[in-house]
C-alpha positions in Angstrom: -49.8 122.8 -81.8 -52.2 123.5 -84.6 -51.7 124.8 -88.2 -52.7 128.1 -89.8 -55.1 127.4 -92.7 -57.4 129.8 -94.6 -60.0 130.2 -91.8 -57.6 130.4 -88.9 -55.5 128.2 -86.7 -56.7 124.6 -86.2 -56.9 122.8 -82.9 -53.8 120.7 -82.0 -54.0 117.1 -83.2 -51.9 114.0 -82.9 -49.8 112.8 -85.9 -48.0 109.5 -86.2 -45.9 108.4 -89.1 -46.9 104.8 -89.9 -44.6 104.2 -93.0 -42.3 106.3 -95.0 -40.5 106.1 -98.4 -38.2 108.6 -100.1 -41.2 110.4 -101.7 -44.3 109.5 -99.6 -45.4 108.9 -96.0 -48.4 107.2 -94.5 -49.5 109.2 -91.5 -52.2 108.7 -88.9 -53.9 112.0 -87.8 -56.2 112.3 -84.9 -58.3 115.5 -85.1 -60.1 117.3 -82.3 -62.4 119.2 -84.7 -63.8 118.6 -88.1 -63.4 121.6 -90.4 -64.2 121.3 -94.1 -61.3 119.5 -95.9 -59.2 120.0 -92.8 -56.7 117.2 -93.2 -56.0 118.2 -96.9 -55.6 121.9 -95.9 -53.4 121.1 -92.9 -51.0 118.9 -94.9 -50.8 121.3 -97.7 -50.0 124.2 -95.3 -46.9 122.3 -94.0 -45.8 121.4 -97.5 -47.0 117.8 -97.8 -50.2 117.6 -99.8 -52.6 114.7 -99.2 -52.6 112.2 -102.1 -55.0 109.6 -100.5 -57.3 109.9 -97.5 -58.9 107.1 -95.5 -61.2 107.7 -92.5 -60.8 104.9 -90.0 -62.8 106.2 -87.0 -65.4 108.8 -86.1 -65.8 109.3 -82.3 -66.3 105.8 -80.9 -67.2 104.2 -84.2 -64.4 102.4 -86.0 -64.2 101.2 -89.5 -62.7 97.8 -88.4 -62.8 95.1 -91.0 -65.4 96.8 -93.3 -64.3 96.8 -96.9 -65.3 99.5 -99.5 -69.0 99.2 -100.3 -69.8 97.2 -97.1 -71.9 98.6 -94.3 -73.1 97.7 -90.9 -76.0 98.8 -88.7 -75.2 100.7 -85.6 -77.3 101.8 -82.7 -77.0 105.4 -81.6 -76.5 106.0 -77.9 -79.6 107.3 -76.0 -79.4 111.0 -75.4 -80.9 112.7 -72.4 -83.8 115.0 -73.3 -83.2 118.7 -72.9 -84.5 120.1 -69.7 
């Protein structure tokens, strides 16, 4: 439903708990917008500050099996020129 942070209410997002211990939880969050430090501010606003953050996917591009320090070349989709 969205969370109120310093610059207003965020757009709704999907959250799934992947693993949980007595003190910590591993959650997967799918955002619809990309505000500055949004995940950290959202989790802090609900009383569960972010300790570690890993981005797995941006739009259609997924991290997949890439390890820290590795990279791969991607082709950007062709955009239609402005008319």
